[in-house]
C-alpha positions in Angstrom: 4.6 -6.1 7.2 8.4 -5.6 7.4 10.9 -5.9 4.6 12.2 -9.4 5.6 8.7 -10.7 6.0 7.8 -9.3 2.5 10.8 -10.9 0.9 10.0 -14.3 2.6 6.4 -14.1 1.3 7.6 -13.4 -2.2 10.0 -16.4 -2.1 7.3 -18.6 -0.6 5.0 -17.8 -3.6 7.8 -18.9 -6.0 9.1 -15.5 -7.1 12.7 -14.5 -7.2 14.1 -11.7 -5.0 16.2 -9.5 -7.2 18.1 -6.3 -6.2 15.4 -4.2 -7.9 12.6 -6.0 -6.0 14.5 -5.7 -2.8 15.0 -1.9 -3.4 11.3 -1.4 -4.3 10.2 -3.2 -1.1 12.7 -1.3 1.0 11.3 2.0 -0.4 7.8 1.0 0.7 9.0 -0.4 4.0 10.5 3.1 4.8 7.7 5.2 3.3 5.2 6.7 5.7 1.9 6.1 3.8 0.9 5.6 0.2 3.2 6.3 -2.7 2.7 6.4 -6.5 4.6 4.6 -9.2 6.0 8.1 -10.1 7.3 8.5 -6.6 8.9 5.1 -6.8 10.4 5.9 -10.2 12.0 9.1 -8.9 13.5 7.1 -6.0 14.8 4.3 -8.2 16.1 6.3 -11.2 19.4 7.4 -9.7 20.4 3.7 -9.0 18.7 2.1 -12.0 19.3 4.5 -15.0 16.6 4.0 -17.6 14.3 1.9 -15.4 10.8 1.9 -17.0 7.3 2.4 -15.6 6.5 -1.0 -17.1 9.1 -2.7 -14.9 7.8 -0.8 -11.8 4.1 -1.5 -12.6 4.7 -5.2 -13.2 6.4 -5.5 -9.8 3.9 -3.2 -8.0 1.0 -5.3 -9.3 2.8 -8.6 -8.5 3.4 -7.3 -4.9 -0.3 -6.4 -4.7 -1.4 -9.8 -5.9 0.9 -11.6 -3.5 -0.4 -9.4 -0.6 2.8 -7.5 0.1 1.4 -4.1 -1.0 -2.1 -2.7 -0.7 -3.6 -0.1 -3.0 -6.0 2.8 -3.0 -6.9 5.4 -5.5 -6.3 9.0 -4.8 -7.0 11.9 -7.2 -7.5 9.3 -10.0 -4.1 7.7 -9.5 -3.3 4.3 -8.0 -1.2 4.5 -4.8 0.6 1.7 -3.0 1.8 1.0 0.6 3.3 -1.9 2.4 0.5 -4.1 3.8 -0.4 -3.8 7.5 -0.4 -7.1 9.1 -0.2 -6.5 12.9 -4.0 -6.1 13.6 -7.3 -5.3 12.0 -7.7 -1.6 11.4 -8.5 1.0 8.7 -6.9 4.2 7.5 -7.3 7.9 7.3 -5.3 8.9 4.1 -4.0 12.4 3.4 -5.0 13.3 -0.1 -1.9 15.6 -0.5 1.0 13.8 1.1 -0.3 10.2 1.2 0.4 9.8 5.0 -1.9 7.4 6.8 -3.2 7.3 10.3 -4.6 4.0 11.7 -8.3 4.0 12.7 -9.0 1.2 15.1 -12.8 1.5 14.9 -14.4 -0.8 12.4 -17.9 -0.1 11.1 -18.4 -3.7 9.9 -20.3 -4.9 13.0 -23.1 -2.4 12.4 -23.0 -3.1 8.6 -23.2 -6.8 9.1 -26.2 -6.4 11.3 -28.0 -4.4 8.6 -27.1 -6.9 5.9 -28.7 -9.8 7.7 -28.2 -13.0 5.7 -25.7 -11.6 3.1 -22.4 -13.3 2.9 -19.7 -10.7 3.3 -16.3 -11.8 2.0 -14.2 -8.8 2.9 -14.2 -5.1 3.3 -12.0 -2.0 3.1 -12.8 1.2 4.9 -10.8 4.4 4.2 -11.3 8.0 5.1 -9.7 10.7 2.9 -8.8 14.3 3.8 -5.8 16.4 4.8 -3.4 15.7 7.6 -2.6 18.5 10.1 0.7 19.3 8.3 -1.0 19.6 4.9 -3.8 21.7 6.4 -1.2 24.2 7.7 0.7 24.4 4.3 
């Protein structure tokens, strides 16, 4: 999802687009992978002196609910990234830097066969490890 698409989705759900929300979404639009609320705070603080974690978390969770951001948990902390919308895929996620690599293979066909008559309503498949850059560091 690109920034303009995210802003339009926010508006279509009845939410205002403020300068802060625009800057938060722009940050994730430019980020390569998952980022934490702390990363976002460090990015926003120079522009918005005294911005609180509460303000950021409220917006992060709103964006997650609306489907603009997706989340994962790494090292016991919630991480966020802009939602991928271009095609069905999964991610390898670097546990150190948060970068992601798309995985086009989906294990759901085999899983669906083994679950027979169960009604699957969704799935999320992630692989965690270290990217080549973090392995070399």
